[in-house]
Structure formats: C-alpha cells, structure tokens
N, C-alpha and C positions, 0 to 999 in steps of 0.2 A: 416234756414241752415242761416250761415255766409256768407261776401261781397265777401273770396274768392272762395267759390263754386258755388257762383252764378256767378262770370264770370268764373268760368272754366265750367262750363253748360253752360252759351251762348257761347262761345269760341266753345263750343263740338257743339253743333245747330248749328253757320253758319262753320263747317266743315262740317257736315254732309249735311245740304244746297248744299255749293260749287259741292260738288262729289256729288250731286244726280242730280246738273244741267250740270253738265259732260256726263253725261246718261250712266254713267257705272254702271250697275245694284250689279255688287260683288262689285266693290267699296266702293259702296254705303251700304250693308250688309256690309260689313268690318269698316268703317266708325262707320254705328250706332253700329257696335258690340262694338268698340275701345269710344266709349262717352258713352257708359252702362259703361265698365268696368272701367274707368277717373270717370265716376259718384258716382260710386261704392267708389272707392278710396277716393271721393274727403265725401262722406258720414263717412267712417271710421276714414278719419282725422278729424273731425265735435266730433264724439265718442270720439275719444282719446283726444283730444282736453278737453270735456265738464269732460270726467274720471279722466283727470285730475286734473282740476279746485275742482270737487268735493274732492279729494285726497288732494287736499292742505289744503282742511274747515277740512276736518280730521284729516289732524297730526296738524292745528291749536291746531284747539278742544285737543285733545291728550294734547299739549304743555302746554294748559293754563291749562287742570286738574293736569297733572304731575308738575309744577308751584307750581298749590295750594297745592298739599297734601306734595311736598317739602317743602315749607312755613310752615303745620302745625309740618312734623317730625323735622325741626329746633326750633320751638318756645320751643317742649318737651324735645328736645334732652339740649335744653338752662335751662330751667327750673331745670330740670333733676341734670344738670350741677351746677346749682348755690344751691340746694337745696345741694348737696354733700357739694358744697366748702364752705354753714355757718357752717356742722355739722362738715366739718375738725378744720373749727376757733373754735367751740365749743367745740371740742377736747381738745383742743392744750391747749384753756383754761383752760377747766378741771385739765389736764395735770399739767400745771405750776399751780393751785392751792396746787393739792394734794402735791408735787415737794415741796413748799413751806409749807407746812402744815406738812413736813416730816421733813423738815429743824430746826436744835435745836433753 
C-alpha cells in the first residue's frame, strides 16, 4: 500500500472508533461498512496506479523496439537508394560513352 492508502485507512479507523464510542450500534455498522468500501476503493486506486506504471513500461519497450526497427529500415532504404544512385551514374556514363562513340 502506498502512503495515501495508509492515511485513508487510518482515517477510516478513527471514524469507526469515534462512531462506536458514540454508542450507536447501527452507526458503527454503517461506518464500518463505509470504511470497508473506502478501503476497497483505495486498493483499487493502488492497483490502477500499478497497472498504469506497467503500461508505461510496456509502451517504452514498444517505442524502443519500433525505433530499432525503423533505424534498420532506414539503413536498408539508404543502402538501396545509394546503390540505385550509383547504377544511374554508371548508366549515364555508359550512355555518354555510347553517344560519343556513334558520333563521327
């Protein structure tokens, strides 16, 4: 439990003790029922916070893997474009040579 949940639990216990000292059994039962519900809500909040932390970690991992894959794809694309650019230069040189060869 985190600090907020512990403080809430202590507040609920104090309220329950105050209600039981007032002498009203129905009031004490209602207060203890409310205390139980508030404790469940505090536990639920704690679980949701923990789930959100785990979700944040999962998203960070997903971002990292996606970034690594994108780096790899960028490198492959750059290599392909570089190879295509070299081939185009060679083709231009070859065409220039052929055109010069055909001239009288």
